[in-house]
MDAnalysis code that builds the backbone (N, CA, C; Angstrom):
import MDAnalysis as mda
import numpy as np

u = mda.Universe.empty(432, n_residues=144, atom_resindex=np.repeat(np.arange(144), 3), trajectory=True)
u.add_TopologyAttr("name", ["N", "CA", "C"] * 144)
u.add_TopologyAttr("resid", np.arange(1, 145))
u.add_TopologyAttr("resname", ["UNK", "UNK", "UNK", "UNK", "UNK", "UNK", "UNK", "UNK", "UNK", "UNK", "UNK", "UNK", "UNK", "UNK", "UNK", "UNK", "UNK", "UNK", "UNK", "UNK", "UNK", "UNK", "UNK", "UNK", "UNK", "UNK", "UNK", "UNK", "UNK", "UNK", "UNK", "UNK", "UNK", "UNK", "UNK", "UNK", "UNK", "UNK", "UNK", "UNK", "UNK", "UNK", "UNK", "UNK", "UNK", "UNK", "UNK", "UNK", "UNK", "UNK", "UNK", "UNK", "UNK", "UNK", "UNK", "UNK", "UNK", "UNK", "UNK", "UNK", "UNK", "UNK", "UNK", "UNK", "UNK", "UNK", "UNK", "UNK", "UNK", "UNK", "UNK", "UNK", "UNK", "UNK", "UNK", "UNK", "UNK", "UNK", "UNK", "UNK", "UNK", "UNK", "UNK", "UNK", "UNK", "UNK", "UNK", "UNK", "UNK", "UNK", "UNK", "UNK", "UNK", "UNK", "UNK", "UNK", "UNK", "UNK", "UNK", "UNK", "UNK", "UNK", "UNK", "UNK", "UNK", "UNK", "UNK", "UNK", "UNK", "UNK", "UNK", "UNK", "UNK", "UNK", "UNK", "UNK", "UNK", "UNK", "UNK", "UNK", "UNK", "UNK", "UNK", "UNK", "UNK", "UNK", "UNK", "UNK", "UNK", "UNK", "UNK", "UNK", "UNK", "UNK", "UNK", "UNK", "UNK", "UNK", "UNK", "UNK", "UNK", "UNK", "UNK", "UNK"])
u.atoms.positions = np.array([
    [0.847, -1.180, 0.000],
    [0.000, 0.000, 0.000],
    [0.893, 1.245, 0.000],
    [0.445, 2.268, -0.668],
    [1.213, 3.495, -0.832],
    [1.494, 4.197, 0.497],
    [2.703, 4.748, 0.626],
    [3.064, 5.528, 1.810],
    [2.201, 6.780, 1.892],
    [2.056, 7.293, 3.096],
    [1.396, 8.590, 3.294],
    [2.496, 9.649, 3.260],
    [2.241, 10.731, 2.536],
    [3.183, 11.853, 2.499],
    [2.383, 13.142, 2.608],
    [2.687, 13.925, 3.638],
    [1.984, 15.186, 3.881],
    [3.048, 16.239, 4.174],
    [2.857, 17.442, 3.618],
    [3.834, 18.496, 3.885],
    [3.155, 19.818, 4.176],
    [3.893, 20.686, 4.854],
    [3.381, 22.011, 5.203],
    [4.573, 22.946, 5.436],
    [4.354, 24.213, 5.163],
    [5.305, 25.254, 5.560],
    [4.765, 25.875, 6.838],
    [5.616, 25.993, 7.853],
    [5.237, 26.574, 9.139],
    [5.946, 27.913, 9.266],
    [5.215, 28.928, 9.705],
    [5.790, 30.271, 9.836],
    [6.566, 30.412, 11.145],
    [7.661, 29.682, 11.221],
    [8.539, 29.740, 12.401],
    [9.911, 29.221, 11.980],
    [10.954, 29.719, 12.646],
    [12.299, 29.236, 12.329],
    [12.451, 27.759, 12.690],
    [13.381, 27.102, 12.041],
    [13.551, 25.662, 12.179],
    [13.800, 25.225, 13.632],
    [14.529, 26.012, 14.401],
    [14.786, 25.655, 15.800],
    [13.515, 25.547, 16.622],
    [12.587, 26.458, 16.369],
    [11.287, 26.423, 17.059],
    [10.491, 25.185, 16.674],
    [10.436, 24.916, 15.379],
    [9.649, 23.783, 14.884],
    [10.284, 22.469, 15.330],
    [11.594, 22.382, 15.274],
    [12.305, 21.173, 15.725],
    [11.971, 20.896, 17.200],
    [12.040, 21.916, 18.020],
    [11.718, 21.761, 19.444],
    [10.289, 21.322, 19.675],
    [9.388, 21.734, 18.797],
    [7.982, 21.348, 18.914],
    [7.770, 19.857, 18.680],
    [8.725, 19.201, 18.043],
    [8.644, 17.757, 17.787],
    [9.522, 16.941, 18.725],
    [10.521, 17.560, 19.345],
    [11.527, 16.787, 20.071],
    [11.565, 17.051, 21.572],
    [10.710, 17.928, 22.081],
    [10.693, 18.220, 23.513],
    [9.319, 17.878, 24.085],
    [9.322, 17.009, 25.083],
    [8.069, 16.517, 25.675],
    [7.138, 17.641, 26.108],
    [7.689, 18.713, 26.660],
    [6.845, 19.798, 27.161],
    [6.395, 20.762, 26.065],
    [6.863, 20.575, 24.824],
    [6.490, 21.488, 23.738],
    [5.642, 20.826, 22.661],
    [5.280, 19.557, 22.847],
    [4.509, 18.850, 21.818],
    [3.026, 18.801, 22.161],
    [2.596, 19.649, 23.077],
    [1.189, 19.652, 23.491],
    [0.238, 20.052, 22.369],
    [0.726, 20.644, 21.301],
    [-0.107, 20.944, 20.125],
    [-0.546, 19.642, 19.446],
    [0.150, 18.528, 19.731],
    [-0.093, 17.226, 19.110],
    [-0.723, 16.254, 20.101],
    [-0.189, 16.224, 21.312],
    [-0.613, 15.271, 22.332],
    [-0.491, 15.927, 23.705],
    [-1.475, 15.713, 24.596],
    [-1.436, 16.403, 25.888],
    [-0.278, 15.983, 26.800],
    [0.252, 14.784, 26.590],
    [1.384, 14.324, 27.398],
    [2.321, 13.519, 26.510],
    [3.616, 13.582, 26.800],
    [4.599, 12.862, 25.981],
    [5.813, 12.479, 26.805],
    [6.485, 11.456, 26.331],
    [7.789, 11.056, 26.856],
    [8.707, 10.936, 25.640],
    [9.495, 11.987, 25.417],
    [10.389, 12.018, 24.259],
    [11.825, 12.103, 24.750],
    [12.632, 11.141, 24.337],
    [14.077, 11.165, 24.593],
    [14.736, 11.432, 23.246],
    [15.071, 12.686, 22.993],
    [15.517, 13.132, 21.671],
    [16.920, 12.638, 21.345],
    [16.993, 11.344, 21.004],
    [18.254, 10.724, 20.599],
    [17.927, 9.414, 19.898],
    [18.841, 8.922, 19.115],
    [18.647, 7.655, 18.424],
    [18.373, 6.555, 19.454],
    [17.281, 5.828, 19.260],
    [16.893, 4.768, 20.184],
    [16.058, 5.249, 21.359],
    [15.920, 6.564, 21.504],
    [15.151, 7.131, 22.613],
    [13.649, 6.922, 22.432],
    [12.919, 7.092, 23.501],
    [11.463, 6.927, 23.484],
    [10.814, 8.022, 22.645],
    [9.747, 7.641, 21.937],
    [8.882, 8.624, 21.262],
    [7.454, 8.211, 21.568],
    [7.040, 8.547, 22.797],
    [5.749, 8.112, 23.310],
    [4.826, 9.316, 23.491],
    [3.680, 9.247, 22.828],
    [2.654, 10.281, 22.929],
    [1.440, 9.659, 23.604],
    [0.844, 10.399, 24.539],
    [-0.289, 9.875, 25.306],
    [-1.487, 10.815, 25.160],
    [-2.484, 10.354, 24.389],
    [-3.677, 11.178, 24.190],
    [-4.635, 11.071, 25.361],
    [-4.453, 10.068, 26.219],
    [-5.214, 9.938, 27.466],
    [-4.195, 9.837, 28.593],
    [-3.789, 10.978, 29.162],
    [-2.741, 10.962, 30.185],
    [-3.073, 10.089, 31.401],
    [-4.331, 9.829, 31.643],
    [-4.717, 8.990, 32.786],
    [-4.491, 7.505, 32.509],
    [-4.316, 7.132, 31.225],
    [-4.151, 5.724, 30.873],
    [-3.137, 5.608, 29.735],
    [-1.886, 5.388, 30.079],
    [-0.821, 5.325, 29.078],
    [-0.899, 4.091, 28.185],
    [-1.722, 3.112, 28.543],
    [-1.850, 1.897, 27.731],
    [-2.896, 2.023, 26.635],
    [-3.656, 3.102, 26.650],
    [-4.723, 3.314, 25.668],
    [-4.426, 4.587, 24.880],
    [-4.758, 4.574, 23.598],
    [-4.592, 5.764, 22.756],
    [-3.206, 6.402, 22.959],
    [-2.164, 5.613, 22.659],
    [-0.803, 6.113, 22.856],
    [0.163, 5.433, 21.887],
    [1.354, 5.970, 21.849],
    [2.430, 5.324, 21.100],
    [3.439, 4.725, 22.086],
    [2.938, 4.285, 23.222],
    [3.782, 3.685, 24.261],
    [4.678, 2.598, 23.658],
    [5.965, 2.684, 23.963],
    [6.918, 1.701, 23.468],
    [7.580, 2.079, 22.152],
    [7.128, 3.135, 21.509],
    [7.729, 3.531, 20.232],
    [9.079, 4.201, 20.479],
    [9.970, 4.047, 19.497],
    [11.351, 4.504, 19.625],
    [11.785, 5.326, 18.418],
    [12.736, 6.218, 18.663],
    [13.326, 7.020, 17.594],
    [14.292, 6.131, 16.806],
    [14.085, 6.065, 15.496],
    [14.883, 5.191, 14.631],
    [15.893, 5.960, 13.775],
    [15.729, 7.268, 13.656],
    [16.691, 8.129, 12.951],
    [16.612, 9.511, 13.583],
    [17.750, 10.130, 13.758],
    [17.795, 11.428, 14.424],
    [18.978, 12.215, 13.860],
    [18.648, 13.284, 13.150],
    [19.667, 14.189, 12.636],
    [19.189, 15.596, 12.966],
    [19.804, 16.199, 13.959],
    [19.339, 17.464, 14.515],
    [18.955, 18.483, 13.439],
    [17.765, 19.018, 13.589],
    [17.202, 20.061, 12.724],
    [16.957, 19.600, 11.290],
    [17.074, 18.287, 11.024],
    [16.874, 17.805, 9.658],
    [15.908, 16.634, 9.576],
    [16.064, 15.669, 10.485],
    [15.310, 14.426, 10.350],
    [15.008, 13.813, 11.707],
    [13.760, 13.392, 11.864],
    [13.319, 12.661, 13.044],
    [12.443, 11.524, 12.539],
    [12.780, 10.285, 12.908],
    [11.962, 9.143, 12.492],
    [11.715, 8.274, 13.712],
    [10.537, 7.636, 13.744],
    [10.167, 6.827, 14.902],
    [9.167, 5.757, 14.499],
    [9.116, 4.697, 15.308],
    [8.099, 3.676, 15.114],
    [6.762, 4.260, 15.553],
    [5.673, 3.648, 15.068],
    [4.356, 4.232, 15.299],
    [3.329, 3.170, 15.671],
    [2.409, 3.556, 16.539],
    [1.258, 2.722, 16.878],
    [-0.001, 3.520, 16.574],
    [-0.986, 2.853, 15.997],
    [-2.238, 3.519, 15.650],
    [-3.168, 3.615, 16.841],
    [-4.299, 4.308, 16.665],
    [-5.280, 4.440, 17.740],
    [-5.920, 3.083, 18.070],
    [-6.605, 3.039, 19.203],
    [-7.144, 1.788, 19.729],
    [-7.973, 0.987, 18.733],
    [-8.734, 1.661, 17.862],
    [-9.592, 0.911, 16.932],
    [-8.788, 0.089, 15.922],
    [-7.492, 0.388, 15.776],
    [-6.632, -0.369, 14.854],
    [-5.561, -1.173, 15.599],
    [-5.602, -1.161, 16.912],
    [-4.553, -1.783, 17.730],
    [-4.380, -3.269, 17.448],
    [-5.464, -3.976, 17.157],
    [-5.375, -5.432, 16.998],
    [-4.496, -5.859, 15.823],
    [-4.236, -4.974, 14.872],
    [-3.332, -5.343, 13.780],
    [-2.160, -4.373, 13.608],
    [-2.276, -3.144, 14.124],
    [-1.204, -2.156, 13.944],
    [-0.192, -2.134, 15.086],
    [-0.634, -2.477, 16.281],
    [0.176, -2.179, 17.457],
    [0.906, -3.374, 18.040],
    [1.289, -4.294, 17.195],
    [2.066, -5.433, 17.650],
    [3.512, -4.996, 17.885],
    [4.275, -5.824, 18.530],
    [5.693, -5.507, 18.745],
    [6.545, -6.308, 17.771],
    [7.506, -5.737, 17.089],
    [7.698, -4.291, 17.026],
    [6.609, -3.656, 16.161],
    [6.346, -2.351, 16.384],
    [5.314, -1.683, 15.579],
    [5.600, -1.832, 14.078],
    [4.539, -2.007, 13.323],
    [4.675, -2.277, 11.893],
    [4.897, -1.025, 11.046],
    [4.415, 0.118, 11.504],
    [4.578, 1.323, 10.685],
    [5.599, 2.264, 11.319],
    [6.118, 3.124, 10.455],
    [7.140, 4.087, 10.885],
    [6.810, 5.455, 10.304],
    [7.226, 6.479, 11.040],
    [6.992, 7.860, 10.624],
    [8.340, 8.556, 10.510],
    [8.497, 9.310, 9.414],
    [9.699, 10.123, 9.214],
    [9.241, 11.561, 9.057],
    [9.859, 12.469, 9.817],
    [9.565, 13.898, 9.704],
    [10.847, 14.579, 9.244],
    [10.778, 15.199, 8.066],
    [11.925, 15.928, 7.511],
    [11.693, 17.424, 7.701],
    [12.759, 18.130, 8.031],
    [12.713, 19.568, 8.300],
    [13.605, 20.279, 7.293],
    [13.098, 21.360, 6.691],
    [13.886, 22.152, 5.742],
    [13.850, 23.603, 6.182],
    [15.034, 24.178, 6.365],
    [15.161, 25.551, 6.835],
    [14.823, 26.529, 5.721],
    [13.848, 27.374, 5.987],
    [13.480, 28.406, 5.028],
    [13.601, 29.787, 5.639],
    [14.546, 29.965, 6.570],
    [14.722, 31.266, 7.224],
    [13.685, 31.453, 8.308],
    [12.689, 32.305, 8.023],
    [11.635, 32.540, 9.017],
    [10.502, 31.515, 8.887],
    [10.679, 30.549, 7.970],
    [9.687, 29.474, 7.789],
    [10.419, 28.140, 7.780],
    [9.654, 27.084, 8.038],
    [10.221, 25.735, 8.024],
    [9.288, 24.824, 7.250],
    [9.862, 24.071, 6.333],
    [9.079, 23.081, 5.599],
    [9.177, 21.747, 6.337],
    [8.004, 21.159, 6.576],
    [7.934, 19.844, 7.214],
    [7.329, 18.863, 6.237],
    [7.916, 17.680, 6.159],
    [7.350, 16.603, 5.345],
    [7.238, 15.373, 6.234],
    [6.022, 14.858, 6.358],
    [5.800, 13.616, 7.100],
    [5.605, 12.505, 6.081],
    [6.351, 11.419, 6.276],
    [6.185, 10.220, 5.462],
    [5.903, 9.069, 6.418],
    [4.760, 8.409, 6.228],
    [4.336, 7.303, 7.104],
    [4.328, 6.035, 6.254],
    [5.181, 5.060, 6.628],
    [5.394, 3.861, 5.823],
    [5.023, 2.593, 6.597],
    [5.023, 1.473, 5.870],
    [4.840, 0.171, 6.507],
    [3.420, -0.362, 6.488],
    [2.587, 0.166, 5.611],
    [1.180, -0.222, 5.564],
    [1.013, -1.640, 5.026],
    [0.161, -2.398, 5.693],
    [-0.143, -3.753, 5.253],
    [-1.216, -3.745, 4.180],
    [-1.720, -4.937, 3.866],
    [-2.743, -5.074, 2.826],
    [-4.044, -5.507, 3.457],
    [-5.134, -5.169, 2.772],
    [-6.450, -5.586, 3.228],
    [-7.301, -4.419, 3.664],
    [-8.570, -4.716, 3.888],
    [-9.559, -3.694, 4.215],
    [-9.240, -2.949, 5.513],
    [-8.808, -3.685, 6.553],
    [-8.463, -3.043, 7.829],
    [-7.343, -2.032, 7.647],
    [-6.306, -2.452, 6.899],
    [-5.177, -1.562, 6.668],
    [-5.583, -0.346, 5.843],
    [-6.451, -0.530, 4.865],
    [-6.921, 0.607, 4.061],
    [-7.666, 1.612, 4.932],
    [-8.499, 1.088, 5.832],
    [-9.242, 1.979, 6.745],
    [-8.271, 2.741, 7.651],
    [-7.271, 2.033, 8.183],
    [-6.289, 2.672, 9.064],
    [-5.480, 3.730, 8.305],
    [-5.105, 3.418, 7.071],
    [-4.335, 4.372, 6.277],
    [-5.149, 5.631, 6.003],
    [-6.412, 5.460, 5.614],
    [-7.289, 6.611, 5.363],
    [-7.423, 7.470, 6.621],
    [-7.605, 6.814, 7.756],
    [-7.715, 7.530, 9.030],
    [-6.439, 8.353, 9.270],
    [-5.278, 7.748, 9.036],
    [-4.010, 8.432, 9.282],
    [-3.754, 9.568, 8.292],
    [-4.193, 9.441, 7.047],
    [-4.062, 10.551, 6.086],
    [-4.728, 11.793, 6.671],
    [-5.963, 11.630, 7.130],
    [-6.697, 12.762, 7.718],
    [-6.053, 13.240, 9.010],
    [-5.594, 12.300, 9.827],
    [-4.974, 12.668, 11.103],
    [-3.692, 13.467, 10.887],
    [-2.830, 13.022, 9.960],
    [-1.584, 13.750, 9.730],
    [-1.847, 15.145, 9.176],
    [-2.847, 15.284, 8.315],
    [-3.195, 16.630, 7.830],
    [-3.623, 17.511, 9.003],
    [-4.427, 16.949, 9.896],
    [-4.876, 17.691, 11.079],
    [-3.721, 18.059, 11.998],
    [-2.773, 17.140, 12.171],
    [-1.601, 17.391, 13.015],
    [-0.796, 18.567, 12.459],
    [-0.540, 18.547, 11.160],
    [0.250, 19.632, 10.564],
    [-0.513, 20.951, 10.578],
    [-1.821, 20.900, 10.381],
    [-2.626, 22.126, 10.491],
    [-2.538, 22.696, 11.905],
    [-2.584, 21.814, 12.894],
    [-2.495, 22.240, 14.289],
    [-1.149, 22.899, 14.577],
    [-0.078, 22.308, 14.065],
    [1.246, 22.893, 14.264],
    [1.350, 24.239, 13.551],
    [0.882, 24.314, 12.321],
    [0.948, 25.577, 11.577],
    [0.149, 26.668, 12.296],
    [-1.044, 26.314, 12.840],
    [-1.841, 27.336, 13.544],
    [-1.173, 27.812, 14.826],
    [-0.385, 26.936, 15.428],
    [0.338, 27.329, 16.657],
    [1.220, 28.537, 16.384],
    [1.749, 28.649, 15.178],
    [2.684, 29.726, 14.843],
    [2.062, 30.850, 14.012],
    [0.770, 30.766, 13.715],
    [0.128, 31.828, 12.924],
    [-0.055, 33.079, 13.749],
])
């Protein structure tokens, strides 16, 4: 199945945007709570229900590529409705976020790979296409 690719220009310098993805206390535009260890192999855990880290989270996900101000990649777990096929160990899908310095703006490109085949996977992919667009819109509005 085709990878998801979504991009946006954010009206903020690259250092600001990079920090918004790599610092647990600055990613609240995406998830209310996070555990991010900004290094290769570090945790990349987002918790949409802070009261229950085992539900609606990327608990156990890890950073798989890290190049400061240029590239951040991590394993991914889908929301609970797709957990029975997406959230096995190790996670089947991966997310790569590329950063491009444009001075007072930053270009972000998200590429989400590892999609399986079948109706369940198609539904999950469609859900994630919309979710990633919403995530980038949320980040862009943070800096408007």
